[in-house]
Biopython code that builds the backbone (N, CA, C, O; Angstrom):
import numpy as np
from Bio.PDB.StructureBuilder import StructureBuilder

atoms = [
    (1, "MET", "N", (2.046, 33.910, -1.147)),
    (1, "MET", "CA", (3.445, 32.628, -0.677)),
    (1, "MET", "C", (2.631, 32.065, -2.149)),
    (1, "MET", "O", (1.524, 32.306, -2.629)),
    (2, "LYS", "N", (3.792, 31.197, -2.575)),
    (2, "LYS", "CA", (2.386, 30.600, -3.995)),
    (2, "LYS", "C", (2.414, 29.060, -2.813)),
    (2, "LYS", "O", (3.001, 29.049, -1.731)),
    (3, "VAL", "N", (1.511, 27.726, -3.486)),
    (3, "VAL", "CA", (0.946, 26.645, -2.947)),
    (3, "VAL", "C", (2.669, 25.865, -2.843)),
    (3, "VAL", "O", (3.077, 25.559, -1.723)),
    (4, "TRP", "N", (3.320, 25.674, -3.749)),
    (4, "TRP", "CA", (4.879, 24.949, -3.523)),
    (4, "TRP", "C", (5.477, 25.272, -2.599)),
    (4, "TRP", "O", (6.129, 24.383, -2.052)),
    (5, "GLN", "N", (5.529, 26.657, -2.017)),
    (5, "GLN", "CA", (6.616, 26.976, -1.036)),
    (5, "GLN", "C", (5.410, 27.424, 0.260)),
    (5, "GLN", "O", (5.695, 28.201, 1.172)),
    (6, "LYS", "N", (4.241, 26.852, 0.125)),
    (6, "LYS", "CA", (3.682, 26.467, 1.870)),
    (6, "LYS", "C", (3.713, 25.096, 2.082)),
    (6, "LYS", "O", (3.637, 24.599, 3.206)),
    (7, "ASN", "N", (3.882, 24.100, 0.463)),
    (7, "ASN", "CA", (4.097, 22.594, 1.249)),
    (7, "ASN", "C", (5.177, 22.423, 1.398)),
    (7, "ASN", "O", (5.537, 21.252, 1.524)),
    (8, "VAL", "N", (5.952, 23.248, 1.441)),
    (8, "VAL", "CA", (7.881, 23.155, 1.144)),
    (8, "VAL", "C", (7.441, 23.786, 2.866)),
    (8, "VAL", "O", (7.996, 22.991, 3.625)),
    (9, "ILE", "N", (6.887, 24.579, 3.495)),
    (9, "ILE", "CA", (7.390, 24.719, 4.834)),
    (9, "ILE", "C", (6.040, 23.795, 5.586)),
    (9, "ILE", "O", (6.139, 23.781, 6.813)),
    (10, "LEU", "N", (5.315, 23.346, 5.257)),
    (10, "LEU", "CA", (4.554, 22.550, 5.896)),
    (10, "LEU", "C", (5.437, 20.872, 6.293)),
    (10, "LEU", "O", (5.540, 20.374, 7.414)),
    (11, "ILE", "N", (5.850, 20.429, 5.268)),
    (11, "ILE", "CA", (7.061, 19.415, 4.979)),
    (11, "ILE", "C", (7.549, 20.062, 6.563)),
    (11, "ILE", "O", (7.111, 19.814, 7.687)),
    (12, "ALA", "N", (8.659, 20.999, 6.092)),
    (12, "ALA", "CA", (9.849, 20.690, 6.999)),
    (12, "ALA", "C", (9.020, 21.237, 8.245)),
    (12, "ALA", "O", (9.836, 21.002, 9.136)),
    (13, "LEU", "N", (8.147, 21.699, 8.753)),
    (13, "LEU", "CA", (7.485, 21.907, 9.618)),
    (13, "LEU", "C", (7.021, 19.988, 10.492)),
    (13, "LEU", "O", (6.758, 19.876, 11.689)),
    (14, "VAL", "N", (7.037, 19.319, 9.939)),
    (14, "VAL", "CA", (6.417, 18.095, 10.012)),
    (14, "VAL", "C", (7.797, 17.064, 9.846)),
    (14, "VAL", "O", (7.651, 15.859, 9.640)),
    (15, "VAL", "N", (8.777, 17.531, 9.932)),
    (15, "VAL", "CA", (10.292, 16.394, 10.050)),
    (15, "VAL", "C", (10.766, 16.799, 10.978)),
    (15, "VAL", "O", (11.447, 16.028, 11.655)),
    (16, "LEU", "N", (10.511, 18.898, 11.602)),
    (16, "LEU", "CA", (10.659, 18.722, 12.664)),
    (16, "LEU", "C", (10.320, 18.305, 13.996)),
    (16, "LEU", "O", (10.885, 17.913, 15.017)),
    (17, "LEU", "N", (9.077, 18.568, 13.536)),
    (17, "LEU", "CA", (8.207, 17.975, 15.110)),
    (17, "LEU", "C", (8.633, 16.458, 14.812)),
    (17, "LEU", "O", (8.135, 16.003, 15.842)),
    (18, "ALA", "N", (9.065, 15.566, 14.313)),
    (18, "ALA", "CA", (8.855, 14.268, 13.986)),
    (18, "ALA", "C", (10.866, 13.839, 14.717)),
    (18, "ALA", "O", (11.317, 12.917, 15.398)),
    (19, "ALA", "N", (11.495, 15.101, 14.072)),
    (19, "ALA", "CA", (12.926, 14.704, 15.027)),
    (19, "ALA", "C", (13.142, 15.428, 16.220)),
    (19, "ALA", "O", (14.082, 14.973, 16.871)),
    (20, "PHE", "N", (12.443, 16.646, 16.843)),
    (20, "PHE", "CA", (12.518, 17.235, 17.972)),
    (20, "PHE", "C", (12.759, 16.514, 19.209)),
    (20, "PHE", "O", (13.509, 16.786, 20.147)),
    (21, "PRO", "N", (11.811, 15.342, 18.980)),
    (21, "PRO", "CA", (11.891, 14.204, 20.231)),
    (21, "PRO", "C", (12.808, 13.614, 19.881)),
    (21, "PRO", "O", (13.518, 14.327, 20.590)),
    (22, "LEU", "N", (13.705, 12.764, 19.309)),
    (22, "LEU", "CA", (14.267, 12.350, 19.087)),
    (22, "LEU", "C", (15.238, 13.112, 19.426)),
    (22, "LEU", "O", (15.891, 12.601, 20.336)),
    (23, "TRP", "N", (15.692, 14.293, 19.036)),
    (23, "TRP", "CA", (17.213, 14.724, 19.551)),
    (23, "TRP", "C", (17.335, 15.198, 20.313)),
    (23, "TRP", "O", (18.456, 15.349, 20.798)),
    (24, "TYR", "N", (15.687, 15.951, 21.112)),
    (24, "TYR", "CA", (15.985, 16.408, 22.754)),
    (24, "TYR", "C", (16.293, 15.514, 23.772)),
    (24, "TYR", "O", (17.032, 15.581, 24.754)),
    (25, "CYS", "N", (15.305, 14.370, 23.158)),
    (25, "CYS", "CA", (15.447, 13.125, 24.305)),
    (25, "CYS", "C", (16.211, 12.052, 23.559)),
    (25, "CYS", "O", (15.818, 11.278, 22.686)),
    (26, "LYS", "N", (17.638, 12.227, 24.233)),
    (26, "LYS", "CA", (18.492, 11.355, 23.207)),
    (26, "LYS", "C", (18.194, 9.854, 24.245)),
    (26, "LYS", "O", (18.141, 8.803, 23.606)),
    (27, "ASP", "N", (18.004, 9.756, 25.816)),
    (27, "ASP", "CA", (18.414, 8.188, 26.025)),
    (27, "ASP", "C", (16.683, 8.511, 26.771)),
    (27, "ASP", "O", (16.286, 8.624, 27.931)),
    (28, "ALA", "N", (16.216, 8.553, 25.836)),
    (28, "ALA", "CA", (14.272, 8.340, 26.477)),
    (28, "ALA", "C", (14.275, 6.816, 25.680)),
    (28, "ALA", "O", (15.106, 6.378, 24.884)),
    (29, "GLU", "N", (13.085, 6.215, 26.177)),
    (29, "GLU", "CA", (12.817, 5.175, 25.666)),
    (29, "GLU", "C", (10.962, 5.661, 25.083)),
    (29, "GLU", "O", (10.210, 6.455, 25.648)),
    (30, "PHE", "N", (10.794, 5.154, 24.289)),
    (30, "PHE", "CA", (9.712, 5.771, 23.322)),
    (30, "PHE", "C", (9.358, 4.073, 23.632)),
    (30, "PHE", "O", (9.786, 3.303, 22.772)),
    (31, "GLY", "N", (8.713, 3.544, 24.639)),
    (31, "GLY", "CA", (7.667, 2.799, 24.917)),
    (31, "GLY", "C", (6.485, 2.991, 24.678)),
    (31, "GLY", "O", (6.082, 4.148, 24.557)),
    (32, "GLY", "N", (5.161, 1.319, 24.479)),
    (32, "GLY", "CA", (4.156, 1.826, 24.535)),
    (32, "GLY", "C", (3.447, 1.448, 25.216)),
    (32, "GLY", "O", (4.087, 0.851, 26.082)),
    (33, "ALA", "N", (1.934, 1.375, 25.513)),
    (33, "ALA", "CA", (1.177, 1.146, 26.685)),
    (33, "ALA", "C", (1.587, -0.381, 26.770)),
    (33, "ALA", "O", (1.454, -0.719, 27.946)),
    (34, "ASP", "N", (2.109, -1.625, 25.862)),
    (34, "ASP", "CA", (1.687, -2.962, 26.079)),
    (34, "ASP", "C", (2.647, -3.362, 27.323)),
    (34, "ASP", "O", (2.472, -3.882, 28.425)),
    (35, "GLY", "N", (4.093, -2.702, 26.366)),
    (35, "GLY", "CA", (5.237, -2.770, 27.855)),
    (35, "GLY", "C", (4.863, -2.069, 28.762)),
    (35, "GLY", "O", (5.378, -2.822, 29.588)),
    (36, "ILE", "N", (4.447, -1.333, 29.350)),
    (36, "ILE", "CA", (3.446, -1.096, 30.525)),
    (36, "ILE", "C", (2.278, -2.434, 31.364)),
    (36, "ILE", "O", (2.262, -3.070, 32.418)),
    (37, "ALA", "N", (1.719, -2.350, 30.541)),
    (37, "ALA", "CA", (0.672, -3.282, 31.310)),
    (37, "ALA", "C", (0.939, -4.876, 31.136)),
    (37, "ALA", "O", (0.100, -5.640, 31.610)),
    (38, "GLY", "N", (1.907, -5.324, 30.572)),
    (38, "GLY", "CA", (2.847, -6.370, 30.930)),
    (38, "GLY", "C", (3.614, -6.572, 31.994)),
    (38, "GLY", "O", (3.826, -7.554, 32.705)),
    (39, "ALA", "N", (4.136, -5.067, 31.980)),
    (39, "ALA", "CA", (4.596, -5.006, 33.272)),
    (39, "ALA", "C", (3.701, -4.625, 34.338)),
    (39, "ALA", "O", (4.209, -4.847, 35.438)),
    (40, "LEU", "N", (2.631, -4.165, 34.387)),
    (40, "LEU", "CA", (1.717, -4.493, 35.765)),
    (40, "LEU", "C", (1.610, -5.582, 35.957)),
    (40, "LEU", "O", (2.136, -6.134, 36.923)),
    (41, "ILE", "N", (0.744, -6.307, 34.898)),
    (41, "ILE", "CA", (-0.115, -7.706, 35.393)),
    (41, "ILE", "C", (1.233, -8.314, 35.601)),
    (41, "ILE", "O", (1.336, -8.230, 36.824)),
    (42, "GLU", "N", (2.595, -9.008, 35.067)),
    (42, "GLU", "CA", (3.387, -9.625, 35.870)),
    (42, "GLU", "C", (3.547, -8.288, 37.386)),
    (42, "GLU", "O", (4.538, -7.884, 36.779)),
    (43, "GLU", "N", (3.521, -7.943, 37.853)),
    (43, "GLU", "CA", (4.191, -7.471, 39.081)),
    (43, "GLU", "C", (3.085, -7.199, 40.327)),
    (43, "GLU", "O", (3.404, -6.820, 41.454)),
    (44, "THR", "N", (1.111, -7.603, 39.665)),
    (44, "THR", "CA", (0.232, -7.984, 40.282)),
    (44, "THR", "C", (-0.036, -9.458, 40.565)),
    (44, "THR", "O", (-0.542, -9.957, 41.570)),
    (45, "ASN", "N", (0.440, -10.075, 39.397)),
    (45, "ASN", "CA", (0.187, -11.574, 39.642)),
    (45, "ASN", "C", (1.095, -12.327, 38.275)),
    (45, "ASN", "O", (1.033, -12.436, 37.051)),
    (46, "PRO", "N", (2.277, -12.891, 39.893)),
    (46, "PRO", "CA", (3.264, -13.317, 39.268)),
    (46, "PRO", "C", (2.997, -14.634, 38.559)),
    (46, "PRO", "O", (3.756, -15.062, 37.690)),
    (47, "ASP", "N", (2.060, -15.171, 38.894)),
    (47, "ASP", "CA", (1.774, -16.732, 38.506)),
    (47, "ASP", "C", (1.063, -16.611, 36.524)),
    (47, "ASP", "O", (1.039, -17.507, 35.680)),
    (48, "TYR", "N", (0.596, -15.160, 36.410)),
    (48, "TYR", "CA", (0.046, -15.470, 35.067)),
    (48, "TYR", "C", (0.714, -16.002, 34.220)),
    (48, "TYR", "O", (1.939, -15.927, 34.316)),
    (49, "GLU", "N", (0.000, -16.830, 32.933)),
    (49, "GLU", "CA", (0.394, -16.934, 32.120)),
    (49, "GLU", "C", (-0.438, -16.662, 30.858)),
    (49, "GLU", "O", (-1.574, -17.101, 30.679)),
    (50, "PRO", "N", (0.464, -15.652, 29.741)),
    (50, "PRO", "CA", (-0.277, -15.495, 28.770)),
    (50, "PRO", "C", (-1.131, -16.865, 28.102)),
    (50, "PRO", "O", (-1.012, -18.054, 28.400)),
    (51, "TRP", "N", (-1.926, -16.285, 27.203)),
    (51, "TRP", "CA", (-2.765, -17.462, 26.276)),
    (51, "TRP", "C", (-2.127, -17.684, 25.209)),
    (51, "TRP", "O", (-2.021, -18.855, 24.847)),
    (52, "PHE", "N", (-1.844, -17.182, 24.834)),
    (52, "PHE", "CA", (-0.386, -16.828, 23.153)),
    (52, "PHE", "C", (0.720, -16.285, 22.861)),
    (52, "PHE", "O", (0.870, -15.176, 23.373)),
    (53, "GLU", "N", (1.621, -16.684, 22.175)),
    (53, "GLU", "CA", (2.435, -16.379, 22.396)),
    (53, "GLU", "C", (2.404, -15.161, 20.080)),
    (53, "GLU", "O", (1.735, -15.167, 19.047)),
    (54, "PRO", "N", (3.451, -14.557, 20.588)),
    (54, "PRO", "CA", (3.349, -13.302, 19.378)),
    (54, "PRO", "C", (3.610, -14.751, 17.848)),
    (54, "PRO", "O", (4.150, -15.824, 18.115)),
    (55, "LEU", "N", (3.316, -14.555, 17.010)),
    (55, "LEU", "CA", (3.985, -15.128, 15.709)),
    (55, "LEU", "C", (5.190, -14.703, 15.363)),
    (55, "LEU", "O", (5.962, -15.659, 15.440)),
    (56, "SER", "N", (5.833, -13.557, 14.956)),
    (56, "SER", "CA", (7.280, -13.003, 15.016)),
    (56, "SER", "C", (7.048, -11.567, 16.279)),
    (56, "SER", "O", (6.003, -11.178, 16.801)),
    (57, "GLU", "N", (8.308, -11.115, 16.431)),
    (57, "GLU", "CA", (8.983, -10.137, 16.825)),
    (57, "GLU", "C", (9.548, -8.958, 16.767)),
    (57, "GLU", "O", (10.535, -8.774, 17.480)),
    (58, "PRO", "N", (9.203, -8.190, 16.157)),
    (58, "PRO", "CA", (10.129, -7.139, 15.422)),
    (58, "PRO", "C", (11.203, -7.019, 16.117)),
    (58, "PRO", "O", (11.425, -7.336, 17.286)),
    (59, "ALA", "N", (11.957, -6.473, 15.220)),
    (59, "ALA", "CA", (13.325, -6.457, 15.764)),
    (59, "ALA", "C", (13.562, -5.194, 16.585)),
    (59, "ALA", "O", (14.592, -5.505, 17.182)),
    (60, "SER", "N", (13.245, -3.945, 16.992)),
    (60, "SER", "CA", (13.289, -3.509, 17.985)),
    (60, "SER", "C", (11.775, -2.725, 17.923)),
    (60, "SER", "O", (10.859, -2.538, 17.122)),
    (61, "GLY", "N", (12.153, -2.395, 19.332)),
    (61, "GLY", "CA", (10.754, -0.657, 19.560)),
    (61, "GLY", "C", (10.490, -0.180, 18.742)),
    (61, "GLY", "O", (9.390, -0.601, 18.385)),
    (62, "GLU", "N", (10.962, 0.768, 17.923)),
    (62, "GLU", "CA", (11.185, 1.723, 16.839)),
    (62, "GLU", "C", (10.737, 0.727, 15.790)),
    (62, "GLU", "O", (9.530, 0.779, 16.026)),
    (63, "VAL", "N", (10.851, -0.145, 14.798)),
    (63, "VAL", "CA", (10.027, -0.806, 14.069)),
    (63, "VAL", "C", (8.994, -1.244, 14.693)),
    (63, "VAL", "O", (7.906, -0.885, 14.242)),
    (64, "GLU", "N", (9.003, -1.695, 15.302)),
    (64, "GLU", "CA", (7.538, -1.939, 16.088)),
    (64, "GLU", "C", (6.529, -0.702, 16.113)),
    (64, "GLU", "O", (5.322, -0.912, 16.232)),
    (65, "SER", "N", (6.939, 0.329, 16.023)),
    (65, "SER", "CA", (6.303, 1.520, 16.982)),
    (65, "SER", "C", (5.946, 2.395, 14.711)),
    (65, "SER", "O", (4.981, 3.044, 14.308)),
    (66, "LEU", "N", (7.355, 1.885, 13.843)),
    (66, "LEU", "CA", (6.895, 1.989, 12.756)),
    (66, "LEU", "C", (5.664, 1.339, 12.201)),
    (66, "LEU", "O", (4.670, 1.956, 11.815)),
    (67, "LEU", "N", (5.864, -0.340, 12.196)),
    (67, "LEU", "CA", (4.490, -0.464, 12.082)),
    (67, "LEU", "C", (3.306, 0.009, 11.715)),
    (67, "LEU", "O", (2.555, 0.267, 10.774)),
    (68, "PHE", "N", (3.590, 0.013, 13.796)),
    (68, "PHE", "CA", (2.195, 0.542, 14.620)),
    (68, "PHE", "C", (1.901, 1.700, 13.342)),
    (68, "PHE", "O", (0.983, 1.518, 12.543)),
    (69, "ALA", "N", (2.801, 2.889, 13.273)),
    (69, "ALA", "CA", (2.348, 4.044, 12.782)),
    (69, "ALA", "C", (1.716, 3.828, 11.245)),
    (69, "ALA", "O", (1.144, 4.756, 10.674)),
    (70, "LEU", "N", (1.879, 2.497, 10.630)),
    (70, "LEU", "CA", (1.886, 2.376, 9.086)),
    (70, "LEU", "C", (0.385, 1.960, 9.070)),
    (70, "LEU", "O", (-0.418, 2.227, 8.176)),
    (71, "GLN", "N", (0.134, 1.228, 10.264)),
    (71, "GLN", "CA", (-1.083, 0.480, 10.510)),
    (71, "GLN", "C", (-2.186, 1.535, 10.447)),
    (71, "GLN", "O", (-3.148, 1.349, 9.702)),
    (72, "ALA", "N", (-2.071, 2.824, 11.328)),
    (72, "ALA", "CA", (-3.098, 3.568, 11.725)),
    (72, "ALA", "C", (-2.909, 5.304, 10.158)),
    (72, "ALA", "O", (-3.767, 6.156, 9.929)),
    (73, "ALA", "N", (-1.446, 5.153, 9.451)),
    (73, "ALA", "CA", (-1.948, 5.423, 7.963)),
    (73, "ALA", "C", (-2.752, 5.345, 7.076)),
    (73, "ALA", "O", (-3.528, 6.066, 6.449)),
    (74, "LEU", "N", (-2.360, 4.113, 7.142)),
    (74, "LEU", "CA", (-2.883, 3.152, 5.955)),
    (74, "LEU", "C", (-4.500, 2.734, 6.394)),
    (74, "LEU", "O", (-5.240, 2.310, 5.507)),
    (75, "GLY", "N", (-5.074, 2.891, 7.973)),
    (75, "GLY", "CA", (-6.737, 2.822, 8.458)),
    (75, "GLY", "C", (-7.190, 4.151, 7.662)),
    (75, "GLY", "O", (-7.922, 4.368, 6.696)),
    (76, "SER", "N", (-6.277, 5.063, 8.670)),
    (76, "SER", "CA", (-6.901, 6.990, 8.249)),
    (76, "SER", "C", (-7.145, 6.912, 6.196)),
    (76, "SER", "O", (-7.979, 7.501, 5.507)),
    (77, "GLY", "N", (-6.555, 6.399, 5.974)),
    (77, "GLY", "CA", (-6.377, 6.636, 4.855)),
    (77, "GLY", "C", (-7.682, 6.023, 4.445)),
    (77, "GLY", "O", (-8.565, 6.872, 4.326)),
    (78, "VAL", "N", (-8.111, 4.616, 4.160)),
    (78, "VAL", "CA", (-9.302, 3.529, 3.334)),
    (78, "VAL", "C", (-10.317, 5.047, 4.100)),
    (78, "VAL", "O", (-10.979, 5.784, 3.369)),
    (79, "VAL", "N", (-10.228, 5.261, 5.740)),
    (79, "VAL", "CA", (-11.863, 5.830, 6.044)),
    (79, "VAL", "C", (-11.689, 6.618, 5.453)),
    (79, "VAL", "O", (-12.479, 6.415, 4.531)),
    (80, "CYS", "N", (-10.947, 7.915, 5.138)),
    (80, "CYS", "CA", (-11.140, 9.076, 4.704)),
    (80, "CYS", "C", (-11.239, 8.811, 2.919)),
    (80, "CYS", "O", (-11.748, 9.539, 2.067)),
    (81, "PHE", "N", (-10.641, 7.674, 2.792)),
    (81, "PHE", "CA", (-11.413, 7.439, 0.934)),
    (81, "PHE", "C", (-12.986, 7.224, 1.099)),
    (81, "PHE", "O", (-13.849, 7.975, 0.645)),
    (82, "VAL", "N", (-13.177, 6.166, 1.765)),
    (82, "VAL", "CA", (-14.788, 6.007, 2.120)),
    (82, "VAL", "C", (-15.335, 7.473, 2.132)),
    (82, "VAL", "O", (-15.623, 7.863, 1.000)),
    (83, "LEU", "N", (-15.501, 8.176, 2.905)),
    (83, "LEU", "CA", (-15.636, 8.671, 3.010)),
    (83, "LEU", "C", (-15.857, 10.114, 1.868)),
    (83, "LEU", "O", (-16.928, 10.659, 1.602)),
    (84, "GLY", "N", (-15.189, 10.291, 1.614)),
    (84, "GLY", "CA", (-14.678, 11.336, 0.642)),
    (84, "GLY", "C", (-15.836, 10.582, -0.468)),
    (84, "GLY", "O", (-16.741, 11.327, -0.843)),
    (85, "ARG", "N", (-15.838, 9.184, -0.984)),
    (85, "ARG", "CA", (-16.186, 8.666, -2.387)),
    (85, "ARG", "C", (-18.171, 9.091, -1.514)),
    (85, "ARG", "O", (-18.830, 10.047, -1.922)),
    (86, "ILE", "N", (-18.779, 7.972, -0.177)),
    (86, "ILE", "CA", (-19.457, 8.604, 0.528)),
    (86, "ILE", "C", (-20.580, 10.384, 0.040)),
    (86, "ILE", "O", (-21.719, 10.481, -0.417)),
    (87, "THR", "N", (-19.673, 11.340, 0.382)),
    (87, "THR", "CA", (-20.153, 12.833, 0.762)),
    (87, "THR", "C", (-19.828, 13.137, -0.733)),
    (87, "THR", "O", (-20.410, 14.142, -1.142)),
    (88, "ALA", "N", (-18.860, 12.365, -1.846)),
    (88, "ALA", "CA", (-19.037, 13.495, -2.696)),
    (88, "ALA", "C", (-20.126, 13.298, -3.973)),
    (88, "ALA", "O", (-20.672, 12.297, -4.437)),
    (89, "ARG", "N", (-20.183, 14.843, -4.346)),
    (89, "ARG", "CA", (-21.261, 14.639, -5.093)),
    (89, "ARG", "C", (-21.048, 14.018, -6.732)),
    (89, "ARG", "O", (-20.154, 13.994, -7.578)),
    (90, "LYS", "N", (-22.381, 13.574, -6.590)),
    (90, "LYS", "CA", (-21.734, 13.015, -9.153)),
    (90, "LYS", "C", (-21.804, 14.015, -9.443)),
    (90, "LYS", "O", (-22.312, 14.789, -8.631)),
    (91, "PRO", "N", (-21.188, 14.704, -11.163)),
    (91, "PRO", "CA", (-21.540, 15.692, -11.986)),
    (91, "PRO", "C", (-22.647, 15.340, -12.316)),
    (91, "PRO", "O", (-22.704, 15.804, -13.455)),
    (92, "GLU", "N", (-23.896, 14.682, -12.079)),
    (92, "GLU", "CA", (-24.781, 14.921, -12.812)),
    (92, "GLU", "C", (-25.717, 15.645, -11.524)),
    (92, "GLU", "O", (-26.646, 16.198, -12.112)),
    (93, "GLU", "N", (-25.823, 15.804, -10.518)),
    (93, "GLU", "CA", (-26.542, 16.180, -9.479)),
    (93, "GLU", "C", (-26.364, 17.273, -9.720)),
    (93, "GLU", "O", (-27.203, 17.862, -10.402)),
    (94, "SER", "N", (-25.138, 17.990, -9.224)),
    (94, "SER", "CA", (-24.350, 19.004, -8.989)),
    (94, "SER", "C", (-24.767, 20.008, -10.346)),
    (94, "SER", "O", (-24.697, 21.159, -9.914)),
    (95, "LYS", "N", (-24.959, 20.025, -11.041)),
    (95, "LYS", "CA", (-25.779, 20.272, -12.284)),
    (95, "LYS", "C", (-26.860, 20.714, -12.077)),
    (95, "LYS", "O", (-27.109, 21.776, -12.648)),
    (96, "ARG", "N", (-27.887, 20.137, -11.238)),
    (96, "ARG", "CA", (-29.128, 20.009, -10.782)),
    (96, "ARG", "C", (-29.335, 21.488, -10.019)),
    (96, "ARG", "O", (-29.918, 22.525, -10.335)),
    (97, "VAL", "N", (-28.590, 21.069, -8.898)),
    (97, "VAL", "CA", (-28.634, 22.411, -8.283)),
    (97, "VAL", "C", (-28.969, 23.433, -8.296)),
    (97, "VAL", "O", (-28.647, 24.201, -7.389)),
]
sb = StructureBuilder()
sb.init_structure("model")
sb.init_model(0)
sb.init_chain("A")
sb.init_seg("    ")
for serial, (resi, resn, name, xyz) in enumerate(atoms, 1):
    if name == "N":
        sb.init_residue(resn, " ", resi, " ")
    sb.init_atom(name, np.array(xyz, "f"), 0.0, 1.0, " ", f" {name:<3s}", serial, name[0])
structure = sb.get_structure()
């Protein structure tokens, strides 16, 4: 099997993994821990007042999830890049070995 065929299969699997929960669980709410924690705080301490309000609210929960996923992807990209640069050998070093 050629490399491009493997890549196409892997991309198709990733798309399927992302789309399947949205298709299978049509009425599900994909909320995060922040909403659950806020509800629990209001339930246990009704007089609680937050220290501050967010500067801007995303349009929906899906947009919020997208922004979180983008933040995670960028962060992992930076970490992997730095680790790759740190562990990579310079051409001069590999000739000596």
